[in-house]
C-alpha positions in Angstrom: 112.9 83.9 126.5 114.5 84.0 123.4 113.6 84.4 119.4 114.5 84.3 116.1 113.5 87.0 113.3 113.0 86.0 110.0 112.6 88.8 107.1 111.3 88.1 103.7 111.5 89.5 100.5 113.8 89.8 97.3 114.2 93.0 97.7 116.3 92.9 101.1 118.3 90.5 100.1 119.2 92.9 96.4 120.0 95.7 98.8 116.9 98.1 97.0 115.4 98.0 100.4 117.4 98.5 103.9 116.1 95.8 106.5 115.1 98.2 108.9 112.5 95.9 110.3 115.0 93.4 112.2 116.6 96.0 114.0 113.4 97.5 115.1 112.2 94.3 116.4 115.2 93.0 118.0 115.7 96.7 119.8 111.9 96.1 121.3 112.5 92.6 121.9 115.7 93.4 123.7 113.7 96.0 125.4 111.3 93.4 127.2 114.3 90.8 127.9 114.3 88.9 125.2 117.1 87.3 123.7 117.7 87.9 120.2 119.7 84.5 118.7 119.1 84.3 115.0 118.1 87.3 112.7 117.9 85.5 109.0 116.5 87.4 105.7 114.8 84.7 103.1 114.0 85.4 99.6 109.9 85.4 98.4 110.3 81.4 98.2 107.9 79.3 99.6 110.3 76.3 100.7 113.0 78.7 101.9 110.4 80.3 104.0 109.6 77.2 105.4 112.7 76.1 105.9 113.4 78.9 108.3 110.6 78.9 110.4 110.4 74.8 110.7 114.4 75.3 111.9 114.0 78.2 114.0 110.6 77.3 115.8 112.0 73.9 117.1 115.0 75.8 118.6 113.8 79.3 119.6 110.8 80.1 122.3 109.4 82.3 119.5 110.1 83.4 115.7 108.9 86.4 114.4 108.4 86.7 110.6 107.8 89.9 108.8 107.4 90.7 104.7 105.7 89.1 102.0 102.2 89.4 103.5 99.4 90.3 101.2 98.0 89.6 98.0 100.4 90.4 95.3 102.5 87.5 93.4 105.4 87.6 95.5 103.7 87.7 98.9 103.8 84.3 99.9 104.9 84.2 103.4 101.9 82.8 104.5 102.5 80.0 102.1 105.8 79.2 103.6 104.5 79.7 107.0 101.9 77.0 106.5 104.0 74.8 104.9 106.2 74.8 107.9 103.4 73.6 110.0 102.3 71.3 107.7 98.2 72.6 107.1 96.8 74.3 104.1 95.9 78.0 103.7 92.2 79.2 104.1 90.2 82.1 104.7 89.6 83.3 108.0 86.5 84.8 109.1 87.4 86.7 111.9 89.9 88.6 109.8 87.5 89.3 107.0 84.6 90.5 109.9 87.4 92.9 111.2 87.7 94.3 108.1 84.0 94.9 107.0 83.6 96.0 110.8 86.9 98.4 111.0 87.8 99.3 107.3 84.4 99.2 105.7 85.6 96.3 103.2 83.2 93.5 101.9 84.5 90.1 100.6 83.9 91.3 97.0 86.5 94.3 98.0 89.3 92.5 98.9 92.0 90.7 96.8 91.8 87.0 96.8 93.9 85.6 99.3 93.8 88.7 101.7 92.3 87.3 104.4 93.6 83.3 103.8 96.0 82.3 106.9 97.3 78.7 108.0 94.5 76.6 109.4 94.3 77.2 113.1 96.3 80.6 113.4 95.2 83.5 115.2 94.9 86.8 113.2 96.6 89.5 114.2 94.7 92.8 112.8 96.4 95.2 110.2 95.7 99.0 112.2 97.8 100.7 110.1 97.0 98.8 106.6 94.7 95.6 105.3 96.5 92.7 105.1 96.2 90.9 108.4 99.4 89.0 110.4 98.8 85.9 112.5 100.0 83.5 115.3 100.2 79.6 114.9 102.2 78.5 117.6 105.1 80.2 118.6 105.3 81.7 115.2 104.4 85.8 114.6 103.5 86.7 111.6 103.5 90.7 110.2 103.7 92.8 107.1 106.6 93.9 105.9 105.7 97.5 105.9 107.4 98.9 108.9 104.2 101.4 110.0 101.7 98.2 109.8 104.8 95.7 111.3 105.4 98.0 114.1 101.6 98.8 114.7 100.7 95.1 114.4 103.8 94.1 117.5 102.3 96.7 119.7 99.4 94.7 119.9 101.3 91.5 120.9 104.1 93.0 122.8 103.2 92.1 126.3 103.5 88.2 124.6 107.2 88.8 124.9 109.2 88.9 128.1 112.2 87.8 129.6 114.6 88.9 132.5 115.4 92.9 131.5 119.2 93.5 130.8 121.1 97.0 131.9 123.7 98.3 130.0 126.2 101.1 130.2 129.0 102.5 127.5 132.2 104.3 127.8 134.3 105.1 124.9 137.5 105.7 124.6 140.0 107.1 122.1 142.5 103.9 122.7 142.9 101.6 119.8 140.9 98.1 120.4 143.8 95.9 120.9 145.2 97.9 123.7 142.3 97.4 125.9 142.5 93.3 126.0 143.9 93.0 129.6 141.0 95.1 130.6 138.4 93.8 129.0 139.9 90.1 130.8 139.9 91.4 133.9 136.1 92.8 133.5 134.7 89.3 132.6 136.4 87.9 135.6 136.0 90.6 138.2 132.2 91.4 137.0 128.8 89.4 136.3 128.8 91.4 132.8 129.2 91.0 129.1 131.6 93.2 127.3 131.3 94.3 123.5 133.4 96.4 121.8 132.7 98.7 118.6 135.5 100.7 117.3 134.7 103.6 115.3 136.2 107.4 115.9 137.7 105.3 119.2 136.2 102.5 121.0 132.8 102.6 122.4 132.5 99.5 124.8 129.1 98.2 126.3 128.9 96.5 129.4 125.4 94.7 130.4 123.9 92.8 132.8 121.0 91.7 134.7 122.1 93.6 137.8 122.3 97.7 137.4 124.5 98.4 140.2 126.7 95.5 138.9 126.8 97.2 135.6 127.4 100.4 136.8 130.4 99.2 138.9 132.0 97.7 135.9 131.6 100.9 133.8 133.3 103.2 136.6 135.9 100.3 137.0 136.6 101.1 133.0 135.9 104.9 133.2 139.0 105.1 135.7 141.4 102.8 133.5 141.0 104.4 129.5 141.7 107.2 128.2 138.6 109.1 127.4 137.8 110.2 123.8 139.0 113.8 122.6 142.4 113.2 124.8 
């Protein structure tokens, strides 16, 4: 299973808010064996949201959208998702009934549009807030507030699965440029992917679907690099 993540918000693009939602979702999906192929941030504009969703839903097994869900003027994500599917927004009676039962809200207590979802969507109830998310075909829409998004994702986490990948990390004090020959040998002799991340030294990530193979590759590399501190 592969997926794309779309985060929505002018505040993300201006740097006012750090996009922790994308990294959190990517990590949770990876834990479930889902390959995240794209992470895209778009502004609070219906056309931009619709374009991203329309493109990605045709290319990936699932699209996860977070942000711009609610009643305020810049909460236009539901409009964008509806446009991507060519449907209208409509008041969702199930979402309204859930809020009445669990939050004590009546229709008059809610801002207009709070429970308006793309026609045909399945509502996702907001255990940590008010505005619901939704699922329409392979597109999942979550609020942008991290606590609300995380709680809502956990409710549908079982709908995401793939072949689990295992990883080992090897740290070395050697410069990245001196490791290229060993990386080539790893890729040729072991069924693993190799990633290298320079910092105070280099952290090498070896990943694959066979944990024994990953461990063998890591053991091979550890014997052939200078460890950190030497």
